[in-house]
N, C-alpha and C positions, 0 to 999 in steps of 0.2 A: 438481645438474644434471650432464648428460653432459659429460665432458671434451671440450673443443673440439678436441683433437688426435685424437680417436677417428676411425678410418677409416670407421666406419659412420655414415651421415648420420642426424642426429636428425630424427624425423618429428613431425608435429603431435600424434599420439596419444601418442607417447613423452614429449613435452614436457608434455602434459596430465597424464599419469600421474605424472611427476616433480614437477610443480607441486602436485598433490594430496597427494603424500607430504610435501612441504615444509609445506603448510598443516596437515596432520595433526601433523607433528612440532612445529609451533609451538603446539600445544594448542588449536587452534580446533575448535569443535564446533557442532552445531545450536544449542544453548543459548547459545553465544557469538556468535551473530550471523548464522548462515546462514539464519535465518528471514526475513531481509531480502531475499529474492530467490531463494536456493537453499537446499537442505536437507542438503547433504553436501559434503565436500571435493572430490570428483571433479567434481560439477556446477559448483561455484564455480571450480575450476581451468579447466574447459573454457570457461566464460564469459569469464574473464580472458584466457586465451590467444587464443581466437578473436577477441575484441574487439580485443586489441592487434595482432593480425596482419591485421585487417580482413577476416576470413572470416565466412561466415554463422553466426550464433549458434545456429541451430537445426538444423544439419546437420553435426555432427562426422564422421559416417560418410563423407561425400563427400570430406573433405579429410584424413582421418586419416593417410594415407600421404604427404602432401605434405612434402617436405624443408623444414627450418627453417634459415635462414641464421644465421651466428654473430651478426650484428648484431640479428636478430630475437630470438634466444636471449637476448641481453643486455638487450633492451628488456623482455621478459617478466620476466626476473629482477628488474629494477628495480621493475616494477609489483607483483610478489609481495612484495618487500621493503617497499614502501610499505603494502601491505595488512596485513602482519604487524606492522610496527613501530608503525604509527599506530593499528591496530585500527579504522580507519574502515571502514564498510560498503563493499563493492566498488562499489556504485552511485555512491557519492560520488567514487570514483576515476575512474570512467568517465563520470560525469554522465549516466548512462542507466539506466533500469529498464524492464522489460517487464511488462505486465499484460494478460491475455487476448489475447496476440499482438500488442499494440500497444506501440510504444516511447514513453517519456515522459522528458523532461528532468528531472533531479533534482540538487539540491545540498544543502548543509547547512542551508538555510532550511526544508526540508520533510522529513517522515519518508519513508522508502522506501515507495512504494505497494505494498500487499499485501492490500487489503481483500477479504474473502470475498464481499462484496456484488457484486463484479465477476462472480463465478461465477453468481450468481442472475440477473444481467442477461443473461449469455451463454446460460444454459440455460432461460430463460423461466419460472423458478420464481415470479416476481412477477406474471406476466401475468394469472393468474386474478382478481386484484384490480383490474385496469386495464380500460379500455374507451374508448369514444368520449369519455367525460367527462374522460379524462386529457389535459390540455392543458398543465399547468404542473408542472414537476418542480424540486425543490430538492435540491441536494447540499450539506448542512450540514457544516461542518468539512472543506472541500474539499481542503485541503493543496495538492498539486501539480496538482489539477484532473482527475485521472485518472478518477474516477467520473463526474464531470460530462461528460467527453468520451465515455466509454462509454455513458452514458445517452442522450446526444444522438444517437449513432450507432445505438443499439438502437431508439430511438423517434424516427424522423426527423420526425414531425409535431408534436413538443412543443417548448416553450420551456423552457430550463434556466437556473435561477439557481444560481450556485456561491458560497457564502458562507464566510468565514473571519475570525476575529478578527485574524489576522496579515497585515499588509501585505506582509511578506517572502514569505509563502506565496502570496499573491495575485499577486505579481510572477512567481513560478515558474509558477503556474497560467496566467497570460497567455501565457507562452512555449508551453505545451502546447496551449492553445486555438487559438493562431495556427498552431502546427505542424500541427494536424489540420484547419485551415481551417474552424473552427466559431465564429469571432468574431461572426457574424451571428445565432447561435442560443444562445450561452451568455453570460450577463451575470454579471460578477464583482462581488461585494458585500462590502465590509468590514462585518462584523457580529459583535457579541458574542452568540453564540447566535442566536436569532431576532429580536433587538432591531431590526435595521435591514432585515429581510427583508420586502418589501412584499406586500400582498395575500394571497390564498389559494392553497394548493398542493394538487394532486391526488395527489402522491406526494412524500414526503420520504425521502431517503436520508441516513443519518448514521453515520459511523464516527468517534465522538468520542473525546476523551481519557477513558480509563476504568481505567487501571492503578491498583491499590490501593497504599497507602503502603508496605507491606512489600515488594511486588514492585518498586516504584520504587527502593527502597534497595538491592535486590539485582541491579539490571540490569547485565548485562555491558557491557564497554567499547563494543562496536559500537552498542548501543542508547542508551547515554549520549551518543553522538555525535549522536543525533537531537534535535530541539527538544523539550525537556521539556514545553513548553506543549501539544504535540500528543499527549502520552502520559499526563501526570499528571492523574488524574481527581479530585484532592483540592483543588480550587480554593478552597474555603471552609474549609479546615483539617480536612476529614474524613479518614478513613483507608480507607474501603471502595471508593474510586474512582468513586462514584456521584454526586458533587456536580454535575457538568455535566448528567448525565441527570435529576437532580431538577429543576434549573432548566428543562430542556427540557420535561419533562412538565407543568410548571405552565403553560406558554405554548403548547404545541404545538397544541391543539385550535383556538385562535383563529386559527391560520395554516393550517388545513386545511379544504378543501371538504367537503361533506356525505359523500361516499363515499371520502374520502382515506384513505390508509394511510401509516404510518411504518415504514420498514425500518431497524432499528438493529443495529449490530454491537457486541458487548460482550466479545469475546475469551474469555479463561478466567475471566470474572467472573460466571458464572451464579449461583453460590451467593450472592455479595454482592448481585446484582440481585434475586434472589427474597427475600432478607432485607429489602432496602430497599423492595420493592414487592410485599408478600405478596398484595394483593388483585387484582393483574393476572394474567391468564391469556393470555399471548401465544402466537402460533403460532411454533414453532421450525422453522427451515429445516435441511434436510440439506445439509451442505457437505463439502468435502474434509477439513475439520478436525473433522468430527462434527456432531451435531445440537443443540449447546448454545451456539453462538457468535453466531448471527444470528437475530433475531426480528422479528415483524410485529405491529403494534398498529393497530387502526382508530381513527378519530376518535371514534367512540362510546365506546370503551374509555378514551380519554384525556380525554374531556369531563368 
């Protein structure tokens, strides 16, 4: 960091640049956790600096020349030290994550929201499979509730159920449902998969635990800080990460209306997915991470 005795005032941009250099020097990289909200050291440094100084998180340009007081400098230094020494994701240190331009509360009870399904809600990629019949939506494995919130905002005439096996996660989801004033439209449900989800749904969104055993064993510290229950797809002792999805496919059709579709995120597990379900021919969506991470299946395919 800049010497406090320097006659040149430290600016916000200079502080961000020095913070980024410190993150780089600590050996952090994209594979070591920046996938939990940012993709490089500069963006993560900007996020931490702007958050700590109470400045707009999306407009560094407007404040880059603002002088930084010594006390602010020291506060940022302490936050960076916590990020580096604990290897906790930045969102756990700030208790805030953003998805599609909306803020969400997060803590160690939930994984950091980053689902690519959010992109599909925002760009209307799913809309061709929806219509007047779309009245009930389920966000399965809701975590902090971010997809449920985005779905309720995107489709203002539908009712949304948000289900998770974790009561801890549902407590966080409640914070976000209330924060976005959607308590009248989103119902939170404790459920192991679809077991306690009532009735039929016209659209099911699901970002489930799908990480294979080898990848789980190799997770960097930032990802090990997240709840393993939300990541590990090997719930029945399998190794390919598809155990939860196998259970889901056995029961999904019974919870889907005639024209319903399931939108499922599987991350980097397409090879394991296709090996586990060779007879299925899903539609793959194009996302910012490519065309092999989010898929769509109809009720007819799952029946």
